[in-house]
C-alpha positions in Angstrom: 17.7 29.2 -24.9 20.3 31.0 -27.0 24.0 30.1 -26.8 27.2 31.8 -27.9 29.4 30.4 -29.4 27.9 27.2 -30.8 30.4 25.2 -28.8 29.2 26.7 -25.5 27.5 23.5 -24.4 30.6 21.5 -25.2 32.8 23.9 -23.3 30.6 23.7 -20.2 30.7 19.9 -20.5 26.9 19.7 -20.8 27.2 16.9 -23.4 29.0 14.7 -20.9 26.0 15.1 -18.5 23.6 14.1 -21.3 25.7 11.0 -22.0 25.6 10.0 -18.3 21.8 10.5 -18.4 21.5 8.3 -21.5 23.4 5.5 -19.8 20.7 5.3 -17.2 17.9 5.0 -19.8 16.6 1.6 -20.7 14.1 2.4 -23.5 14.8 3.9 -26.9 12.2 6.6 -26.1 14.2 7.8 -23.0 17.6 7.5 -24.7 16.4 9.7 -27.6 15.0 12.2 -25.2 18.2 12.2 -23.2 20.4 12.7 -26.2 18.2 15.6 -27.4 17.7 17.1 -23.9 15.9 20.4 -24.1 16.8 23.5 -22.1 13.7 25.3 -21.1 13.1 29.0 -20.3 9.6 28.7 -19.0 9.3 28.2 -15.2 6.3 25.9 -15.4 8.1 23.4 -17.7 11.3 23.5 -15.5 9.5 23.0 -12.2 7.3 20.2 -13.6 10.4 18.2 -14.7 12.3 19.0 -11.6 9.4 17.9 -9.4 8.9 14.7 -11.4 12.6 13.8 -11.0 12.5 14.7 -7.3 9.4 12.6 -6.7 10.9 9.5 -8.3 14.1 10.1 -6.3 12.1 10.0 -3.1 10.4 6.8 -4.3 13.7 5.2 -5.0 15.3 6.3 -1.7 12.4 5.1 0.4 12.6 1.7 -1.2 9.2 1.8 -2.9 8.7 -0.2 -6.1 7.4 1.7 -9.2 5.9 -0.8 -11.7 7.5 0.3 -15.0 9.4 -2.7 -16.4 8.5 -2.4 -20.1 11.6 -1.6 -22.2 10.8 -3.0 -25.7 10.6 -0.6 -28.6 7.2 -1.0 -30.3 7.2 2.0 -32.6 7.3 -0.4 -35.6 4.4 -2.6 -34.3 2.2 0.4 -33.4 2.8 2.0 -36.7 1.8 -1.2 -38.5 -1.4 -1.3 -36.5 -2.4 1.9 -38.2 -1.8 0.6 -41.7 -4.8 -1.1 -43.4 -4.1 -4.7 -44.4 -1.0 -5.0 -42.1 -0.7 -8.2 -40.1 1.2 -8.6 -36.8 2.8 -11.8 -35.7 2.0 -13.7 -32.5 5.3 -12.5 -30.9 4.5 -8.9 -31.7 1.1 -9.2 -30.1 2.7 -10.6 -27.0 4.8 -7.4 -26.8 1.6 -5.4 -27.1 0.1 -7.5 -24.3 3.1 -6.8 -22.0 2.8 -3.1 -22.8 -0.9 -3.2 -21.7 -0.1 -5.1 -18.5 2.7 -2.6 -17.7 0.2 0.2 -18.2 -2.4 -1.5 -16.0 0.2 -1.9 -13.2 1.1 1.8 -13.5 -2.6 2.9 -13.3 -3.2 0.6 -10.3 -0.1 2.0 -8.6 -1.5 5.5 -8.8 -4.3 5.2 -6.3 -6.0 8.3 -4.8 -3.3 8.6 -2.1 -0.4 8.4 -4.4 -2.0 10.8 -6.9 -2.0 13.4 -4.1 1.5 12.4 -2.8 3.1 12.5 -6.3 1.2 15.2 -8.3 3.9 15.8 -10.9 4.3 12.1 -11.8 0.5 11.8 -11.9 0.4 14.3 -14.8 2.1 11.7 -17.1 -1.0 9.5 -16.9 -3.5 12.4 -16.4 -5.0 12.5 -19.9 -5.3 8.8 -20.7 -7.0 5.6 -19.5 -6.6 1.9 -19.4 -8.6 -0.3 -21.8 -8.8 -3.9 -20.7 -10.4 -5.0 -24.0 -7.0 -5.0 -25.7 -5.7 -7.8 -23.6 -9.0 -9.7 -23.8 -8.9 -9.7 -27.6 -5.3 -11.0 -27.6 -6.0 -13.6 -24.9 -8.9 -15.0 -26.9 -6.6 -15.7 -29.8 -3.1 -16.4 -28.5 -1.6 -18.5 -25.7 1.3 -17.4 -23.5 3.9 -18.4 -26.1 2.3 -16.3 -28.8 0.8 -19.3 -30.8 -2.7 -19.1 -32.1 -5.0 -21.2 -30.0 -6.8 -24.2 -31.5 -10.2 -22.7 -30.6 -9.4 -19.3 -32.2 -11.8 -20.4 -35.0 -13.9 -23.5 -35.8 -12.1 -23.9 -39.1 -8.7 -23.9 -37.4 -9.8 -26.4 -34.8 -11.1 -28.7 -37.5 -7.8 -28.4 -39.5 -5.6 -29.1 -36.5 -7.7 -32.1 -35.5 -7.3 -33.6 -39.0 -3.6 -32.8 -38.9 -3.3 -34.6 -35.6 -5.0 -37.7 -37.0 -2.9 -37.8 -40.2 0.4 -37.3 -38.3 -0.5 -40.2 -36.0 -1.3 -42.4 -39.0 1.9 -41.3 -40.7 3.9 -42.1 -37.5 2.4 -45.6 -37.3 3.0 -46.4 -41.0 6.5 -45.0 -40.9 7.4 -46.9 -37.7 6.3 -50.2 -39.4 8.4 -49.5 -42.5 11.5 -48.6 -40.4 11.1 -51.7 -38.3 10.9 -53.9 -41.5 13.8 -52.3 -43.3 16.0 -52.3 -40.2 15.7 -56.1 -40.1 16.7 -56.2 -43.7 19.8 -54.0 -43.0 18.9 -51.3 -45.5 18.8 -48.3 -43.1 21.8 -46.2 -41.9 22.4 -45.4 -38.2 20.1 -42.4 -38.2 17.3 -44.5 -39.7 15.0 -41.5 -40.6 15.1 -37.7 -41.1 13.1 -34.8 -42.5 13.8 -33.1 -45.8 11.7 -30.5 -47.5 9.3 -30.7 -44.6 8.6 -34.4 -45.3 9.5 -37.5 -43.3 12.1 -39.7 -45.1 14.2 -42.8 -44.6 18.0 -42.7 -44.3 19.0 -45.6 -46.7 22.5 -46.9 -47.5 23.4 -45.7 -51.0 24.0 -49.2 -52.3 20.4 -50.3 -51.2 18.5 -47.3 -52.6 17.1 -49.3 -55.5 15.6 -51.8 -53.2 13.1 -49.3 -51.8 10.2 -47.8 -53.7 9.6 -44.1 -53.2 10.7 -40.6 -53.9 14.4 -39.7 -53.7 14.8 -36.4 -51.9 18.6 -36.2 -51.7 21.8 -37.7 -50.3 24.4 -37.0 -47.6 27.6 -35.1 -48.3 29.6 -38.3 -48.2 27.1 -39.8 -50.7 27.0 -42.9 -48.5 23.4 -42.2 -47.4 20.3 -41.4 -49.5 17.0 -40.0 -48.3 13.9 -41.6 -49.6 10.3 -41.0 -49.0 8.6 -44.4 -49.0 5.8 -45.0 -51.5 3.4 -46.0 -48.7 3.6 -42.6 -47.0 3.5 -40.3 -50.0 -0.2 -39.8 -50.0 -0.1 -39.2 -46.2 2.7 -36.7 -46.5 0.7 -35.0 -49.3 -2.3 -34.8 -47.1 -0.3 -33.4 -44.2 1.4 -30.9 -46.4 -2.0 -29.7 -47.7 -3.4 -29.4 -44.2 -0.4 -27.5 -42.9 -0.9 -25.0 -45.8 -4.5 -24.7 -44.8 -3.5 -24.1 -41.2 -1.0 -21.4 -42.2 -3.7 -19.6 -44.2 -6.2 -19.8 -41.4 -3.7 -18.6 -38.8 -2.8 -15.7 -41.1 -6.5 -14.8 -41.5 -7.0 -14.9 -37.7 -4.0 -12.7 -37.1 -5.1 -10.2 -39.8 -8.6 -10.0 -38.2 -7.0 -9.5 -34.7 -4.8 -6.7 -36.2 -7.8 -5.0 -37.7 -9.7 -5.2 -34.3 -6.7 -3.6 -32.5 -6.1 -1.0 -35.1 -8.7 1.3 -33.5 -6.5 1.3 -30.4 -3.3 2.3 -32.2 -3.2 5.9 -30.9 -4.0 4.7 -27.3 -1.2 2.1 -27.5 1.2 4.8 -28.7 0.3 6.9 -25.7 1.0 3.9 -23.4 4.3 3.3 -25.2 5.2 7.0 -24.6 4.1 6.7 -20.9 6.5 3.8 -20.4 9.3 5.7 -22.0 8.5 8.9 -20.1 8.6 7.1 -16.7 11.9 5.5 -17.8 13.3 9.0 -18.6 12.1 10.3 -15.2 13.7 7.3 -13.5 17.0 7.9 -15.3 17.0 11.6 -14.1 16.3 10.4 -10.6 19.1 7.8 -10.7 21.6 10.4 -12.0 20.5 12.8 -9.2 21.2 10.1 -6.6 24.6 9.4 -8.1 25.7 13.1 -7.9 23.7 14.1 -4.8 21.2 16.2 -6.8 18.6 18.3 -5.0 15.6 20.4 -6.0 16.5 24.1 -5.3 13.9 26.9 -5.2 13.3 28.3 -8.7 12.7 32.0 -9.5 11.3 33.4 -12.7 14.1 36.0 -12.9 17.8 36.3 -13.2 19.1 35.1 -9.8 21.7 32.8 -8.4 22.2 31.8 -4.8 24.2 28.6 -4.5 24.9 26.8 -1.2 27.4 24.0 -1.3 27.3 23.6 -5.1 29.5 21.0 -6.7 30.6 20.4 -10.3 28.8 17.2 -11.0 31.5 15.6 -13.2 34.3 16.5 -10.8 32.2 15.2 -7.9 31.7 11.8 -9.6 35.4 11.6 -10.6 36.7 12.5 -7.1 34.2 10.0 -5.6 35.6 7.2 -7.7 39.1 8.1 -6.6 38.2 8.8 -2.9 39.2 12.5 -3.2 37.3 15.4 -1.5 35.5 18.0 -3.6 35.3 21.6 -2.4 31.8 23.1 -2.8 31.1 26.6 -4.2 29.1 29.2 -2.3 28.1 32.4 -4.1 25.2 34.8 -4.7 24.4 36.9 -7.8 21.4 39.2 -7.6 20.2 42.6 -8.7 22.8 44.4 -6.5 25.8 42.1 -7.2 25.4 40.8 -10.8 29.0 40.2 -11.9 31.7 38.3 -9.9 35.3 39.0 -10.7 37.4 36.0 -9.5 41.2 36.5 -9.0 43.9 34.4 -7.5 46.8 32.1 -8.5 46.8 29.8 -11.6 45.4 26.3 -11.1 43.5 27.6 -8.1 40.0 26.6 -9.3 38.8 29.8 -11.0 37.8 28.1 -14.2 36.3 25.2 -12.4 34.1 27.6 -10.3 33.1 29.3 -13.5 32.2 26.0 -15.2 30.4 24.8 -12.1 27.9 27.7 -12.1 27.4 27.5 -15.9 26.8 23.7 -16.0 24.5 23.7 -13.0 22.4 26.4 -14.6 22.0 24.4 -17.8 21.1 21.3 -15.9 18.5 23.0 -13.9 16.8 24.5 -17.0 16.9 21.0 -18.5 14.8 19.7 -15.6 17.8 17.9 -13.9 18.3 18.0 -10.2 21.6 19.7 -9.3 24.2 18.9 -6.7 23.5 21.9 -4.4 22.0 22.3 -0.9 18.2 22.1 -1.1 18.0 25.7 0.3 19.8 27.1 -2.8 17.9 29.4 -5.1 18.3 29.5 -8.9 16.7 31.8 -11.5 16.0 31.4 -15.2 18.2 32.9 -18.0 17.4 33.1 -21.7 20.9 33.2 -23.1 24.3 31.9 -22.1 27.6 33.3 -23.5 30.9 31.9 -22.8 34.6 32.6 -23.6 37.0 30.1 -22.2 40.6 29.3 -23.3 42.5 30.1 -26.5 40.0 30.9 -29.2 42.5 31.7 -31.9 41.0 31.3 -35.4 43.4 29.9 -38.0 40.7 29.9 -40.7 40.2 33.7 -40.5 43.9 34.4 -39.6 42.8 36.0 -36.3 45.2 36.3 -33.3 44.1 35.2 -29.9 43.4 38.7 -28.8 41.6 39.5 -32.1 39.3 36.5 -31.5 38.9 37.5 -27.9 37.8 41.1 -28.9 35.4 39.7 -31.5 33.7 37.6 -28.9 33.6 40.5 -26.5 31.9 42.6 -29.2 29.2 40.0 -29.5 28.8 39.9 -25.7 28.3 43.7 -25.5 26.0 44.0 -28.4 23.6 41.1 -27.4 23.8 41.0 -23.6 20.7 41.9 -21.5 19.2 41.4 -18.1 18.4 37.7 -18.9 22.0 36.9 -20.0 24.4 34.7 -18.1 28.0 35.1 -19.3 31.3 33.5 -18.4 34.7 35.0 -19.4 37.9 33.3 -18.5 41.0 35.6 -18.3 39.3 38.8 -19.5 41.7 40.9 -21.5 44.4 38.3 -21.9 46.5 38.0 -25.0 47.5 41.7 -25.3 49.7 44.3 -23.6 48.7 44.2 -19.9 48.0 48.0 -19.7 46.1 48.2 -23.0 44.3 44.9 -22.5 43.4 45.9 -18.9 41.9 49.2 -20.2 39.7 47.4 -22.7 38.8 44.8 -20.1 37.5 47.7 -17.8 35.4 49.1 -20.7 33.9 45.6 -21.4 33.1 45.1 -17.7 31.4 48.4 -17.4 29.3 47.9 -20.5 28.1 44.4 -19.3 27.3 45.8 -15.9 25.4 48.7 -17.6 23.3 46.1 -19.5 22.4 44.4 -16.1 23.8 41.1 -17.3 24.8 38.4 -14.9 28.2 36.7 -15.1 31.5 35.5 -13.8 34.9 36.8 -15.0 38.3 35.5 -14.0 41.4 37.7 -14.3 44.9 38.5 -13.1 44.6 42.2 -13.9 45.0 44.5 -10.9 42.9 47.3 -12.4 39.9 44.9 -12.7 40.3 43.9 -9.0 40.3 47.6 -8.1 37.3 48.6 -10.2 35.2 45.7 -9.0 34.0 47.3 -5.8 33.7 50.8 -7.4 31.3 50.0 -10.2 27.8 49.2 -9.0 26.8 45.5 -9.7 30.4 44.2 -9.8 32.0 42.4 -6.8 35.3 40.7 -6.1 36.0 37.1 -5.3 39.2 35.2 -4.6 40.4 31.6 -4.7 42.1 30.7 -1.5 45.8 29.6 -1.6 48.0 27.9 1.0 51.1 30.0 0.8 53.1 27.8 3.2 52.7 24.6 1.1 52.2 26.4 -2.2 49.0 24.5 -2.8 45.6 25.8 -4.0 42.7 25.3 -1.6 39.9 25.5 -4.4 37.7 27.6 -2.0 36.0 30.7 -3.3 35.8 33.7 -0.9 33.4 36.4 -2.2 33.9 40.1 -1.3 37.7 40.5 -1.7 40.2 40.3 -4.5 43.0 37.6 -4.5 46.7 37.8 -4.9 48.5 36.0 -7.8 51.3 34.9 -5.3 53.8 35.5 -8.1 56.8 36.3 -5.8 55.8 33.9 -3.1 55.7 31.0 -5.5 59.1 32.1 -6.9 60.6 32.2 -3.4 59.2 28.8 -2.4 60.5 27.0 -5.4 64.0 28.3 -4.7 64.5 31.0 -7.4 67.6 33.1 -6.8 66.9 36.0 -4.4 68.7 38.5 -6.6 66.5 37.6 -9.5 63.4 38.0 -7.4 64.7 41.3 -6.1 65.4 42.6 -9.5 61.9 41.6 -10.7 60.4 43.4 -7.8 62.3 46.6 -8.7 60.9 46.4 -12.2 57.3 46.2 -11.0 55.4 49.4 -10.2 55.7 50.1 -6.5 52.0 50.6 -6.0 51.2 47.4 -7.9 53.7 45.4 -5.8 52.5 46.9 -2.5 48.8 46.1 -3.3 49.6 42.5 -4.3 51.6 42.1 -1.1 48.7 43.5 0.9 46.2 41.2 -0.8 48.6 38.3 0.0 48.8 39.2 3.7 45.0 39.9 4.0 44.2 36.5 2.4 46.5 34.6 4.8 44.9 36.5 7.8 41.5 35.5 6.6 42.5 31.9 6.3 43.8 32.1 9.9 40.5 33.6 11.0 38.5 30.9 9.1 40.6 28.3 10.9 39.9 29.8 14.3 36.3 30.2 13.4 36.1 26.5 12.5 37.7 25.5 15.8 35.2 27.7 17.7 32.3 26.1 15.8 33.7 22.7 16.8 33.8 23.7 20.5 30.3 25.2 20.3 29.0 21.9 18.8 30.8 19.9 21.6 29.3 22.2 24.2 25.9 21.7 22.7 26.4 17.9 22.7 27.3 17.9 26.3 24.3 20.1 27.2 22.0 17.6 25.4 23.6 14.7 27.2 23.2 16.4 30.6 19.5 17.2 29.8 19.0 13.6 28.9 20.4 12.4 32.2 18.2 14.9 34.1 15.1 13.8 32.1 15.9 10.1 32.8 16.2 10.8 36.6 13.0 12.8 36.7 11.3 9.9 34.8 12.5 7.4 37.3 11.2 9.5 40.2 7.8 9.9 38.6 7.7 6.1 37.9 8.5 5.3 41.6 5.9 7.8 42.8 3.2 6.2 40.5 4.2 2.7 41.7 3.7 3.7 45.3 0.4 5.3 44.5 -0.7 2.3 42.6 0.2 0.0 45.6 -1.9 2.1 48.0 -4.8 2.1 45.5 -4.6 -1.7 45.2 -4.7 -2.1 49.0 -7.8 0.1 49.2 -9.5 -1.8 46.4 -8.8 -5.1 48.0 -10.1 -3.8 51.3 -13.3 -2.4 49.7 -13.9 -5.7 47.8 -13.5 -7.7 51.1 -16.0 -5.4 52.9 -18.4 -5.6 50.0 -18.3 -9.4 50.1 -18.9 -9.5 53.8 -21.7 -7.0 53.8 -23.5 -8.8 51.0 -23.2 -12.0 53.0 -24.7 -10.3 56.1 -27.5 -8.7 54.1 -28.4 -12.2 52.9 -28.2 -13.4 56.5 -30.3 -10.5 57.7 -33.1 -11.4 55.2 -33.1 -15.0 56.4 -32.8 -14.4 60.1 -35.8 -13.9 62.4 -33.7 -12.0 65.0 -32.9 -8.9 62.9 -31.2 -7.0 65.8 -28.5 -9.6 66.2 -27.5 -9.3 62.6 -27.4 -5.5 62.8 -25.1 -5.8 65.8 -22.8 -8.1 63.7 -22.7 -5.5 60.9 -21.8 -2.8 63.4 -19.1 -4.9 65.0 -17.6 -5.7 61.6 -17.6 -2.0 60.6 -16.1 -1.0 64.0 -13.5 -3.7 63.8 -12.5 -2.7 60.3 -12.3 0.9 61.3 -10.2 0.0 64.3 -8.0 -2.2 62.1 -7.4 0.8 59.7 -6.5 3.0 62.7 -4.1 0.4 64.0 -2.5 -0.1 60.6 -2.1 3.6 60.2 -0.4 3.9 63.6 1.7 0.9 62.8 2.8 2.5 59.5 3.9 5.6 61.4 5.7 3.5 63.9 7.5 1.6 61.1 8.6 4.9 59.7 10.1 6.0 63.2 11.6 2.7 64.5 13.5 -0.3 63.2 13.9 -3.7 64.8 17.3 -4.6 66.2 16.6 -8.0 68.0 18.8 -9.2 70.9 18.1 -9.8 74.6 15.6 -7.5 76.4 16.9 -5.9 79.6 15.9 -3.0 81.8 16.1 0.2 79.8 15.6 -1.5 76.4 13.2 0.3 74.0 10.7 -2.3 72.9 7.7 -2.7 70.7 4.7 -4.9 71.4 4.1 -7.3 68.5 0.3 -7.2 68.8 -0.6 -3.5 68.9 2.8 -2.1 67.8 3.0 0.2 70.8 6.5 1.3 71.9 7.8 1.7 75.5 10.8 1.4 77.8 11.4 -1.7 80.0 11.3 -0.5 83.7 11.5 -3.9 85.4 11.7 -7.6 84.6 9.4 -10.0 86.5 10.3 -13.6 85.4 8.8 -14.1 82.0 7.1 -10.7 82.1 8.3 -7.1 81.8 6.9 -3.9 83.2 6.8 -1.2 80.5 6.4 2.5 80.6 4.1 3.4 77.6 3.5 7.1 77.6 2.4 8.0 81.2 0.9 4.6 81.9 2.8 1.4 83.1 1.9 -2.0 81.4 2.9 -5.6 82.2 3.5 -7.6 79.0 4.9 -11.1 78.3 8.6 -10.9 77.1 7.9 -13.2 74.2 5.4 -10.6 72.8 8.1 -7.9 72.7 10.9 -7.0 70.3 13.8 -4.6 70.8 13.8 -1.5 68.5 15.8 1.7 68.0 15.0 5.1 66.4 15.6 5.4 62.7 18.3 7.9 61.8 
């Protein structure tokens, strides 16, 4: 991507985003990549990096663990592997082993399901493989501390065995000498020490001539001398010789191991890059989480459709200070390519301009951007920017001269793939003349089909915006009552500068304000006043619209709650219905099981009995009795549904029910312990104790 001027990235604060990204990196590879972040113009590169960042963001937010914990910088070690005759130390081999383990963990993490679920991240490991031989070679030679194992070679094992024996012999001899000299009072408090790699006695200076041996030195106070006893000299010489042989054998083993692993130098470099690449992807995902970054839809053309877009640095700053950040919503496409933003100073015009520019640079760098996921962003091939006072002292150019020089570059080099930003177009000159040049510049940029955002206070630019094809107006809202900017962009209408309103609110003398109004062109003043009134009316409409939306949401909430209540009631009714049905079914099943048991018993009885007819009669009687019982139970159920028991004394005229057959009748006469009932059309005499008083259910 091309930039103008060279400071464009600094002016759009892109370098600050790179610094934040680098802070999240743990490896030198990732930090280097963050500090030299590339801005792509090819869709496939942009989408791949965006998708990788988005996939890692999803992994982090879902609480999954990604096994990439290797952060050491092994560029030097891997380079040494490729140099003939080079030798790596045990510690360096341990780092290589950890790199191999890290790579193995990554490959195991990418099983078939995850390769399908995270295709963009899978591409990082697509063209490589894991080689277990590397760790096997290292494990054969080194232990977990990086020391060469005793059995790494037969020669080393033999040397170390001899060393072990000689050191034990030296210890026994030395302990005997120390014990003897201690009794004689020749040794200092520390008794013994090591000097020049050899075990020595700490002897009082005045007693040094009493001990035969080699003098190795004396203490700073010269009160103690260090002597190697004559009896241990040969042993120390033997040990020194064996230690030298051990060092040479260890060096030879490590050199051989280095040679064996040299053939895997390129593979290890690939693994090292993979660890760094995943660290870089992780850093991008973490930065996206910090600033609420999302993956918008990307188009391979000049296009901008931002929904709830935030300036990432402002969002982070306000978040730390518990302040709200107002999002930007705007669309630039083939029909509306240039947005002219007007409004009062300190109203957020420049912040809006920088927000769009910075988000575009971040997107084309493969960084997720703080916008709604439904946003759409295109790809541009050059960015031009003109913000602030660009006066050049070196070339003795005035502010306006420098401004025109930049505008000349814009008009000569802009095209349909250009995204430009101009803050205060035409400023620094006579308003009428500067405004005229500003119109010419705007028309030329529109003619070249460039995309961009321009901020201005010039009335003529506000008027021309809706007349020239491709140019639209925008305004930053302002609270006239409290004289405070609202930092909200409204696309489709120009904004007022609120010059006289601000003057009135701060208490400037009315005569001065009146005199200023008289000096202003009447049409200019009338239009600014009209814009002022229109903007306030729109703010009132927006407020009412917001209240209406709130009421609609409340209505929708109540509707959902009512539906939930209705659904719950219907569920309860269905549950009760099923319960009753299940109860009836259980009774039928119990009845059928009982019948089946009895019939089986009778069949067995029938097979045994000589009088078959009697058994058949028993079966008929059973079936008839069960059928009669079912009819009675059915009638009883109907009766239960019509009458309920009330108890009490039974007198003439009482409605009663017989306990045995559940029939209902009226008491016509009492005859001692019996009662005459009228049941239907037929009188019946029944014992009073077999009756119960009832009444009709309501």
